[in-house]
PDB file of the backbone (N, CA, C, O) and the ligand in Angstrom, with CONECT records:
HET     ZN  A 101       1
ATOM      1  N   MET A   1       0.897  -1.187   0.071  1.00  0.00           N
ATOM      2  CA  MET A   1       0.005  -0.039  -0.084  1.00  0.00           C
ATOM      3  C   MET A   1       0.891   1.337   0.060  1.00  0.00           C
ATOM      4  O   MET A   1       1.825   1.429   0.856  1.00  0.00           O
ATOM      5  N   ALA A   2       0.543   2.212  -0.668  1.00  0.00           N
ATOM      6  CA  ALA A   2       1.313   3.525  -0.960  1.00  0.00           C
ATOM      7  C   ALA A   2       1.251   4.298   0.493  1.00  0.00           C
ATOM      8  O   ALA A   2       0.397   3.998   1.327  1.00  0.00           O
ATOM      9  N   GLN A   3       2.110   5.190   0.688  1.00  0.00           N
ATOM     10  CA  GLN A   3       2.274   6.146   1.689  1.00  0.00           C
ATOM     11  C   GLN A   3       1.519   7.261   1.520  1.00  0.00           C
ATOM     12  O   GLN A   3       1.565   7.818   0.423  1.00  0.00           O
ATOM     13  N   CYS A   4       0.748   7.755   2.489  1.00  0.00           N
ATOM     14  CA  CYS A   4      -0.035   9.019   2.434  1.00  0.00           C
ATOM     15  C   CYS A   4       0.806  10.230   2.067  1.00  0.00           C
ATOM     16  O   CYS A   4       1.918  10.430   2.557  1.00  0.00           O
ATOM     17  N   GLU A   5       0.207  11.047   1.158  1.00  0.00           N
ATOM     18  CA  GLU A   5       1.007  12.196   0.650  1.00  0.00           C
ATOM     19  C   GLU A   5       0.612  13.569   1.360  1.00  0.00           C
ATOM     20  O   GLU A   5       1.009  14.646   0.916  1.00  0.00           O
ATOM     21  N   GLY A   6      -0.100  13.475   2.355  1.00  0.00           N
ATOM     22  CA  GLY A   6      -0.551  14.285   3.250  1.00  0.00           C
ATOM     23  C   GLY A   6       0.511  15.016   4.105  1.00  0.00           C
ATOM     24  O   GLY A   6       1.633  14.511   4.077  1.00  0.00           O
ATOM     25  N   LYS A   7       0.355  16.023   4.790  1.00  0.00           N
ATOM     26  CA  LYS A   7       1.247  16.637   5.714  1.00  0.00           C
ATOM     27  C   LYS A   7       0.822  16.762   7.098  1.00  0.00           C
ATOM     28  O   LYS A   7      -0.361  17.036   7.305  1.00  0.00           O
ATOM     29  N   THR A   8       1.556  16.614   8.002  1.00  0.00           N
ATOM     30  CA  THR A   8       1.083  16.716   9.431  1.00  0.00           C
ATOM     31  C   THR A   8       1.181  18.189   9.660  1.00  0.00           C
ATOM     32  O   THR A   8       1.692  18.969   8.857  1.00  0.00           O
ATOM     33  N   LYS A   9       0.624  18.538  10.883  1.00  0.00           N
ATOM     34  CA  LYS A   9       0.529  19.965  11.320  1.00  0.00           C
ATOM     35  C   LYS A   9       2.055  20.449  11.473  1.00  0.00           C
ATOM     36  O   LYS A   9       2.302  21.644  11.311  1.00  0.00           O
ATOM     37  N   LYS A  10       2.973  19.637  11.751  1.00  0.00           N
ATOM     38  CA  LYS A  10       4.435  20.097  11.947  1.00  0.00           C
ATOM     39  C   LYS A  10       4.963  20.394  10.587  1.00  0.00           C
ATOM     40  O   LYS A  10       5.945  21.135  10.567  1.00  0.00           O
ATOM     41  N   GLY A  11       4.455  19.914   9.312  1.00  0.00           N
ATOM     42  CA  GLY A  11       4.852  19.991   8.197  1.00  0.00           C
ATOM     43  C   GLY A  11       5.641  18.817   7.571  1.00  0.00           C
ATOM     44  O   GLY A  11       6.187  18.856   6.469  1.00  0.00           O
ATOM     45  N   ASP A  12       5.627  17.742   8.442  1.00  0.00           N
ATOM     46  CA  ASP A  12       6.405  16.548   7.947  1.00  0.00           C
ATOM     47  C   ASP A  12       5.375  15.706   7.137  1.00  0.00           C
ATOM     48  O   ASP A  12       4.150  15.818   7.202  1.00  0.00           O
ATOM     49  N   ARG A  13       6.127  14.799   6.321  1.00  0.00           N
ATOM     50  CA  ARG A  13       5.255  13.866   5.500  1.00  0.00           C
ATOM     51  C   ARG A  13       4.468  12.929   6.427  1.00  0.00           C
ATOM     52  O   ARG A  13       4.987  12.499   7.458  1.00  0.00           O
ATOM     53  N   CYS A  14       3.251  12.622   6.073  1.00  0.00           N
ATOM     54  CA  CYS A  14       2.378  11.645   6.847  1.00  0.00           C
ATOM     55  C   CYS A  14       3.025  10.262   6.772  1.00  0.00           C
ATOM     56  O   CYS A  14       3.529   9.898   5.709  1.00  0.00           O
ATOM     57  N   ARG A  15       3.033   9.531   7.777  1.00  0.00           N
ATOM     58  CA  ARG A  15       3.555   8.276   7.693  1.00  0.00           C
ATOM     59  C   ARG A  15       2.644   7.261   7.711  1.00  0.00           C
ATOM     60  O   ARG A  15       3.072   6.107   7.737  1.00  0.00           O
ATOM     61  N   ARG A  16       1.303   7.499   7.702  1.00  0.00           N
ATOM     62  CA  ARG A  16       0.262   6.448   7.487  1.00  0.00           C
ATOM     63  C   ARG A  16       0.166   5.935   6.236  1.00  0.00           C
ATOM     64  O   ARG A  16       0.799   6.517   5.354  1.00  0.00           O
ATOM     65  N   ASP A  17      -0.587   4.820   5.906  1.00  0.00           N
ATOM     66  CA  ASP A  17      -0.735   4.278   4.730  1.00  0.00           C
ATOM     67  C   ASP A  17      -1.885   4.990   4.099  1.00  0.00           C
ATOM     68  O   ASP A  17      -2.846   5.338   4.786  1.00  0.00           O
ATOM     69  N   ALA A  18      -1.819   5.229   2.760  1.00  0.00           N
ATOM     70  CA  ALA A  18      -2.846   5.786   1.962  1.00  0.00           C
ATOM     71  C   ALA A  18      -4.068   4.906   1.792  1.00  0.00           C
ATOM     72  O   ALA A  18      -3.880   3.694   1.901  1.00  0.00           O
ATOM     73  N   SER A  19      -5.264   5.333   1.548  1.00  0.00           N
ATOM     74  CA  SER A  19      -6.427   4.535   1.335  1.00  0.00           C
ATOM     75  C   SER A  19      -6.446   3.889  -0.032  1.00  0.00           C
ATOM     76  O   SER A  19      -5.770   4.471  -0.881  1.00  0.00           O
ATOM     77  N   ALA A  20      -7.056   2.857  -0.388  1.00  0.00           N
ATOM     78  CA  ALA A  20      -7.082   2.140  -1.509  1.00  0.00           C
ATOM     79  C   ALA A  20      -7.263   2.818  -2.721  1.00  0.00           C
ATOM     80  O   ALA A  20      -6.594   2.562  -3.723  1.00  0.00           O
ATOM     81  N   ASP A  21      -8.317   3.845  -2.664  1.00  0.00           N
ATOM     82  CA  ASP A  21      -8.791   4.685  -3.733  1.00  0.00           C
ATOM     83  C   ASP A  21      -8.223   6.035  -3.814  1.00  0.00           C
ATOM     84  O   ASP A  21      -8.736   6.858  -4.572  1.00  0.00           O
ATOM     85  N   SER A  22      -7.204   6.325  -3.093  1.00  0.00           N
ATOM     86  CA  SER A  22      -6.487   7.619  -3.105  1.00  0.00           C
ATOM     87  C   SER A  22      -5.055   7.656  -2.611  1.00  0.00           C
ATOM     88  O   SER A  22      -4.603   6.709  -1.967  1.00  0.00           O
ATOM     89  N   SER A  23      -4.306   8.762  -2.907  1.00  0.00           N
ATOM     90  CA  SER A  23      -2.976   8.982  -2.189  1.00  0.00           C
ATOM     91  C   SER A  23      -2.895   9.360  -0.996  1.00  0.00           C
ATOM     92  O   SER A  23      -1.786   9.627  -0.532  1.00  0.00           O
ATOM     93  N   PHE A  24      -3.903   9.456  -0.320  1.00  0.00           N
ATOM     94  CA  PHE A  24      -3.919  10.161   1.089  1.00  0.00           C
ATOM     95  C   PHE A  24      -4.558   9.223   2.100  1.00  0.00           C
ATOM     96  O   PHE A  24      -5.359   8.396   1.666  1.00  0.00           O
ATOM     97  N   CYS A  25      -4.311   9.259   3.308  1.00  0.00           N
ATOM     98  CA  CYS A  25      -5.011   8.411   4.450  1.00  0.00           C
ATOM     99  C   CYS A  25      -6.257   9.005   4.756  1.00  0.00           C
ATOM    100  O   CYS A  25      -6.561  10.001   4.099  1.00  0.00           O
ATOM    101  N   THR A  26      -7.047   8.593   5.630  1.00  0.00           N
ATOM    102  CA  THR A  26      -8.299   8.936   5.932  1.00  0.00           C
ATOM    103  C   THR A  26      -8.369  10.319   6.590  1.00  0.00           C
ATOM    104  O   THR A  26      -9.317  11.092   6.452  1.00  0.00           O
ATOM    105  N   ILE A  27      -7.272  10.551   7.317  1.00  0.00           N
ATOM    106  CA  ILE A  27      -7.064  11.874   7.978  1.00  0.00           C
ATOM    107  C   ILE A  27      -6.752  12.989   7.049  1.00  0.00           C
ATOM    108  O   ILE A  27      -7.277  14.082   7.258  1.00  0.00           O
ATOM    109  N   HIS A  28      -5.903  12.811   5.988  1.00  0.00           N
ATOM    110  CA  HIS A  28      -5.512  13.681   5.177  1.00  0.00           C
ATOM    111  C   HIS A  28      -6.281  13.855   3.759  1.00  0.00           C
ATOM    112  O   HIS A  28      -5.854  14.575   2.857  1.00  0.00           O
ATOM    113  N   GLN A  29      -7.469  13.099   3.690  1.00  0.00           N
ATOM    114  CA  GLN A  29      -8.128  13.070   2.506  1.00  0.00           C
ATOM    115  C   GLN A  29      -8.655  14.293   2.089  1.00  0.00           C
ATOM    116  O   GLN A  29      -8.818  14.436   0.877  1.00  0.00           O
ATOM    117  N   ASP A  30      -8.957  15.211   2.846  1.00  0.00           N
ATOM    118  CA  ASP A  30      -9.446  16.585   2.570  1.00  0.00           C
ATOM    119  C   ASP A  30      -8.335  17.280   1.774  1.00  0.00           C
ATOM    120  O   ASP A  30      -8.623  17.996   0.815  1.00  0.00           O
ATOM    121  N   GLN A  31      -7.026  17.069   2.175  1.00  0.00           N
ATOM    122  CA  GLN A  31      -5.884  17.855   1.661  1.00  0.00           C
ATOM    123  C   GLN A  31      -5.889  17.386   0.102  1.00  0.00           C
ATOM    124  O   GLN A  31      -5.687  18.204  -0.796  1.00  0.00           O
ATOM    125  N   GLY A  32      -6.127  16.055  -0.143  1.00  0.00           N
ATOM    126  CA  GLY A  32      -6.156  15.636  -1.532  1.00  0.00           C
ATOM    127  C   GLY A  32      -7.119  16.294  -2.332  1.00  0.00           C
ATOM    128  O   GLY A  32      -6.869  16.709  -3.463  1.00  0.00           O
ATOM    129  N   ILE A  33      -8.334  16.409  -1.709  1.00  0.00           N
ATOM    130  CA  ILE A  33      -9.498  17.000  -2.450  1.00  0.00           C
ATOM    131  C   ILE A  33      -9.214  18.619  -2.915  1.00  0.00           C
ATOM    132  O   ILE A  33      -9.411  19.113  -4.025  1.00  0.00           O
ATOM    133  N   ARG A  34      -8.708  19.244  -1.743  1.00  0.00           N
ATOM    134  CA  ARG A  34      -8.494  20.642  -2.120  1.00  0.00           C
ATOM    135  C   ARG A  34      -7.264  20.854  -3.118  1.00  0.00           C
ATOM    136  O   ARG A  34      -7.258  21.847  -3.845  1.00  0.00           O
ATOM    137  N   ALA A  35      -6.213  19.913  -3.156  1.00  0.00           N
ATOM    138  CA  ALA A  35      -5.138  19.931  -4.192  1.00  0.00           C
ATOM    139  C   ALA A  35      -5.807  19.901  -5.570  1.00  0.00           C
ATOM    140  O   ALA A  35      -5.509  20.651  -6.499  1.00  0.00           O
ATOM    141  N   ARG A  36      -6.745  18.946  -5.595  1.00  0.00           N
ATOM    142  CA  ARG A  36      -7.284  18.629  -6.885  1.00  0.00           C
ATOM    143  C   ARG A  36      -8.249  19.787  -7.446  1.00  0.00           C
ATOM    144  O   ARG A  36      -8.346  20.057  -8.643  1.00  0.00           O
ATOM    145  N   GLU A  37      -8.968  20.451  -6.385  1.00  0.00           N
ATOM    146  CA  GLU A  37      -9.874  21.603  -6.849  1.00  0.00           C
ATOM    147  C   GLU A  37      -9.080  22.800  -7.350  1.00  0.00           C
ATOM    148  O   GLU A  37      -9.435  23.455  -8.330  1.00  0.00           O
ATOM    149  N   THR A  38      -7.949  23.064  -6.608  1.00  0.00           N
ATOM    150  CA  THR A  38      -7.146  24.337  -6.952  1.00  0.00           C
ATOM    151  C   THR A  38      -6.258  24.133  -8.251  1.00  0.00           C
ATOM    152  O   THR A  38      -5.639  25.078  -8.740  1.00  0.00           O
ATOM    153  N   ARG A  39      -6.228  22.963  -8.741  1.00  0.00           N
ATOM    154  CA  ARG A  39      -5.400  22.703  -9.951  1.00  0.00           C
ATOM    155  C   ARG A  39      -5.984  23.269 -11.081  1.00  0.00           C
ATOM    156  O   ARG A  39      -5.391  24.199 -11.627  1.00  0.00           O
ATOM    157  N   GLU A  40      -7.261  22.790 -11.617  1.00  0.00           N
ATOM    158  CA  GLU A  40      -7.800  23.270 -12.766  1.00  0.00           C
ATOM    159  C   GLU A  40      -9.368  23.555 -12.479  1.00  0.00           C
ATOM    160  O   GLU A  40     -10.230  22.876 -13.037  1.00  0.00           O
ATOM    161  N   PRO A  41      -9.680  24.568 -11.603  1.00  0.00           N
ATOM    162  CA  PRO A  41     -11.052  24.975 -11.343  1.00  0.00           C
ATOM    163  C   PRO A  41     -11.894  25.301 -12.451  1.00  0.00           C
ATOM    164  O   PRO A  41     -12.864  24.610 -12.762  1.00  0.00           O
ATOM    165  N   GLU A  42     -11.498  26.480 -13.137  1.00  0.00           N
ATOM    166  CA  GLU A  42     -12.150  26.965 -14.269  1.00  0.00           C
ATOM    167  C   GLU A  42     -12.596  25.966 -15.293  1.00  0.00           C
ATOM    168  O   GLU A  42     -13.787  25.749 -15.515  1.00  0.00           O
ATOM    169  N   GLU A  43     -11.568  25.338 -15.938  1.00  0.00           N
ATOM    170  CA  GLU A  43     -11.753  24.378 -17.111  1.00  0.00           C
ATOM    171  C   GLU A  43     -12.905  23.306 -16.635  1.00  0.00           C
ATOM    172  O   GLU A  43     -13.921  23.140 -17.310  1.00  0.00           O
ATOM    173  N   TRP A  44     -12.703  22.725 -15.640  1.00  0.00           N
ATOM    174  CA  TRP A  44     -13.609  21.630 -15.119  1.00  0.00           C
ATOM    175  C   TRP A  44     -14.936  22.091 -14.982  1.00  0.00           C
ATOM    176  O   TRP A  44     -15.857  21.445 -15.483  1.00  0.00           O
ATOM    177  N   ASP A  45     -15.160  23.262 -14.286  1.00  0.00           N
ATOM    178  CA  ASP A  45     -16.391  23.822 -13.867  1.00  0.00           C
ATOM    179  C   ASP A  45     -17.024  24.093 -15.200  1.00  0.00           C
ATOM    180  O   ASP A  45     -18.131  23.588 -15.387  1.00  0.00           O
ATOM    181  N   HIS A  46     -16.480  24.823 -16.166  1.00  0.00           N
ATOM    182  CA  HIS A  46     -17.252  25.185 -17.412  1.00  0.00           C
ATOM    183  C   HIS A  46     -17.613  24.038 -18.147  1.00  0.00           C
ATOM    184  O   HIS A  46     -18.744  24.064 -18.632  1.00  0.00           O
ATOM    185  N   ASP A  47     -16.906  23.016 -18.350  1.00  0.00           N
ATOM    186  CA  ASP A  47     -17.292  21.880 -19.116  1.00  0.00           C
ATOM    187  C   ASP A  47     -18.444  21.095 -18.237  1.00  0.00           C
ATOM    188  O   ASP A  47     -19.353  20.570 -18.880  1.00  0.00           O
ATOM    189  N   ALA A  48     -18.453  21.006 -17.064  1.00  0.00           N
ATOM    190  CA  ALA A  48     -19.344  20.235 -16.419  1.00  0.00           C
ATOM    191  C   ALA A  48     -20.724  21.048 -16.363  1.00  0.00           C
ATOM    192  O   ALA A  48     -21.760  20.389 -16.459  1.00  0.00           O
ATOM    193  N   ILE A  49     -20.801  22.394 -16.220  1.00  0.00           N
ATOM    194  CA  ILE A  49     -21.878  23.252 -16.301  1.00  0.00           C
ATOM    195  C   ILE A  49     -22.527  23.062 -17.673  1.00  0.00           C
ATOM    196  O   ILE A  49     -23.742  22.909 -17.802  1.00  0.00           O
ATOM    197  N   LEU A  50     -21.620  23.079 -18.740  1.00  0.00           N
ATOM    198  CA  LEU A  50     -22.211  23.119 -20.068  1.00  0.00           C
ATOM    199  C   LEU A  50     -22.957  21.813 -20.332  1.00  0.00           C
ATOM    200  O   LEU A  50     -24.054  21.777 -20.889  1.00  0.00           O
ATOM    201  N   LYS A  51     -22.289  20.743 -19.895  1.00  0.00           N
ATOM    202  CA  LYS A  51     -22.839  19.541 -20.049  1.00  0.00           C
ATOM    203  C   LYS A  51     -24.306  19.173 -19.336  1.00  0.00           C
ATOM    204  O   LYS A  51     -25.267  18.598 -19.847  1.00  0.00           O
ATOM    205  N   ALA A  52     -24.173  19.628 -18.164  1.00  0.00           N
ATOM    206  CA  ALA A  52     -25.457  19.614 -17.297  1.00  0.00           C
ATOM    207  C   ALA A  52     -26.463  20.543 -17.930  1.00  0.00           C
ATOM    208  O   ALA A  52     -27.638  20.177 -17.885  1.00  0.00           O
ATOM    209  N   ALA A  53     -26.206  21.587 -18.461  1.00  0.00           N
ATOM    210  CA  ALA A  53     -27.182  22.653 -18.966  1.00  0.00           C
ATOM    211  C   ALA A  53     -27.745  21.907 -20.315  1.00  0.00           C
ATOM    212  O   ALA A  53     -28.951  21.820 -20.547  1.00  0.00           O
ATOM    213  N   LEU A  54     -26.800  21.417 -21.116  1.00  0.00           N
ATOM    214  CA  LEU A  54     -27.385  20.613 -22.339  1.00  0.00           C
ATOM    215  C   LEU A  54     -28.243  19.590 -22.091  1.00  0.00           C
ATOM    216  O   LEU A  54     -29.226  19.372 -22.799  1.00  0.00           O
ATOM    217  N   GLY A  55     -27.891  18.826 -20.964  1.00  0.00           N
ATOM    218  CA  GLY A  55     -28.746  17.563 -20.602  1.00  0.00           C
ATOM    219  C   GLY A  55     -30.075  18.084 -20.063  1.00  0.00           C
ATOM    220  O   GLY A  55     -31.072  17.386 -20.246  1.00  0.00           O
ATOM    221  N   PHE A  56     -30.177  19.173 -19.456  1.00  0.00           N
ATOM    222  CA  PHE A  56     -31.441  19.627 -18.838  1.00  0.00           C
ATOM    223  C   PHE A  56     -32.218  20.136 -20.031  1.00  0.00           C
ATOM    224  O   PHE A  56     -33.374  19.753 -20.214  1.00  0.00           O
ATOM    225  N   ALA A  57     -31.651  20.945 -20.809  1.00  0.00           N
ATOM    226  CA  ALA A  57     -32.413  21.472 -21.956  1.00  0.00           C
ATOM    227  C   ALA A  57     -32.888  20.308 -22.878  1.00  0.00           C
ATOM    228  O   ALA A  57     -33.916  20.533 -23.517  1.00  0.00           O
ATOM    229  N   LEU A  58     -32.354  19.230 -23.019  1.00  0.00           N
ATOM    230  CA  LEU A  58     -32.730  17.986 -23.857  1.00  0.00           C
ATOM    231  C   LEU A  58     -33.930  17.437 -23.129  1.00  0.00           C
ATOM    232  O   LEU A  58     -34.994  17.296 -23.731  1.00  0.00           O
ATOM    233  N   VAL A  59     -33.794  17.105 -21.789  1.00  0.00           N
ATOM    234  CA  VAL A  59     -34.974  16.584 -21.049  1.00  0.00           C
ATOM    235  C   VAL A  59     -36.053  17.581 -21.137  1.00  0.00           C
ATOM    236  O   VAL A  59     -37.174  17.150 -21.410  1.00  0.00           O
ATOM    237  N   GLY A  60     -35.893  18.864 -20.947  1.00  0.00           N
ATOM    238  CA  GLY A  60     -36.987  19.834 -21.066  1.00  0.00           C
ATOM    239  C   GLY A  60     -37.703  19.817 -22.386  1.00  0.00           C
ATOM    240  O   GLY A  60     -38.934  19.802 -22.414  1.00  0.00           O
ATOM    241  N   VAL A  61     -36.962  19.820 -23.507  1.00  0.00           N
ATOM    242  CA  VAL A  61     -37.598  19.619 -24.710  1.00  0.00           C
ATOM    243  C   VAL A  61     -38.452  18.397 -24.938  1.00  0.00           C
ATOM    244  O   VAL A  61     -39.523  18.433 -25.543  1.00  0.00           O
ATOM    245  N   LEU A  62     -37.902  17.288 -24.405  1.00  0.00           N
ATOM    246  CA  LEU A  62     -38.670  16.134 -24.630  1.00  0.00           C
ATOM    247  C   LEU A  62     -39.863  15.954 -23.896  1.00  0.00           C
ATOM    248  O   LEU A  62     -40.772  15.269 -24.366  1.00  0.00           O
ATOM    249  N   LEU A  63     -39.974  16.616 -22.552  1.00  0.00           N
ATOM    250  CA  LEU A  63     -41.054  16.708 -21.753  1.00  0.00           C
ATOM    251  C   LEU A  63     -42.053  17.576 -22.403  1.00  0.00           C
ATOM    252  O   LEU A  63     -43.231  17.219 -22.394  1.00  0.00           O
ATOM    253  N   LEU A  64     -41.700  18.688 -22.971  1.00  0.00           N
ATOM    254  CA  LEU A  64     -42.535  19.709 -23.570  1.00  0.00           C
ATOM    255  C   LEU A  64     -43.297  18.911 -24.804  1.00  0.00           C
ATOM    256  O   LEU A  64     -44.523  18.894 -24.915  1.00  0.00           O
ATOM    257  N   LEU A  65     -42.486  18.327 -25.613  1.00  0.00           N
ATOM    258  CA  LEU A  65     -43.134  17.550 -26.773  1.00  0.00           C
ATOM    259  C   LEU A  65     -44.125  16.524 -26.360  1.00  0.00           C
ATOM    260  O   LEU A  65     -45.116  16.289 -27.051  1.00  0.00           O
ATOM    261  N   ARG A  66     -43.855  15.861 -25.159  1.00  0.00           N
ATOM    262  CA  ARG A  66     -44.801  14.788 -24.629  1.00  0.00           C
ATOM    263  C   ARG A  66     -46.129  15.370 -24.206  1.00  0.00           C
ATOM    264  O   ARG A  66     -47.220  14.925 -24.562  1.00  0.00           O
ATOM    265  N   PHE A  67     -45.927  16.442 -23.386  1.00  0.00           N
ATOM    266  CA  PHE A  67     -47.134  17.126 -22.846  1.00  0.00           C
ATOM    267  C   PHE A  67     -47.953  17.757 -23.951  1.00  0.00           C
ATOM    268  O   PHE A  67     -49.161  17.860 -23.734  1.00  0.00           O
ATOM    269  N   ARG A  68     -47.469  18.200 -25.118  1.00  0.00           N
ATOM    270  CA  ARG A  68     -48.263  18.672 -26.147  1.00  0.00           C
ATOM    271  C   ARG A  68     -49.025  17.672 -26.802  1.00  0.00           C
ATOM    272  O   ARG A  68     -49.999  18.163 -27.374  1.00  0.00           O
ATOM    273  N   ARG A  69     -48.924  16.419 -26.925  1.00  0.00           N
ATOM    274  CA  ARG A  69     -49.657  15.568 -27.872  1.00  0.00           C
ATOM    275  C   ARG A  69     -50.965  15.229 -26.938  1.00  0.00           C
ATOM    276  O   ARG A  69     -51.866  14.512 -27.373  1.00  0.00           O
TER     277      ARG A  69
HETATM  278 ZN    ZN A 101      -2.085  10.984   6.063  1.00  0.00          ZN2+
END
């Protein structure tokens, strides 16, 4: 199992084992989430919002066509 990439309050590298689905232990999992969010926030958000908006628009049109019949 890999070592946690989180840092302790002293600034040292965490010595705990990382969780199976991440490179951080359960204590430092929020450090990993924060690091991922600050990397590419704009690009990811715009893409996700655009896809969500298109999906909702498509569903809205389909519902509108069904109710009109
Ligand atoms: Zn840790």
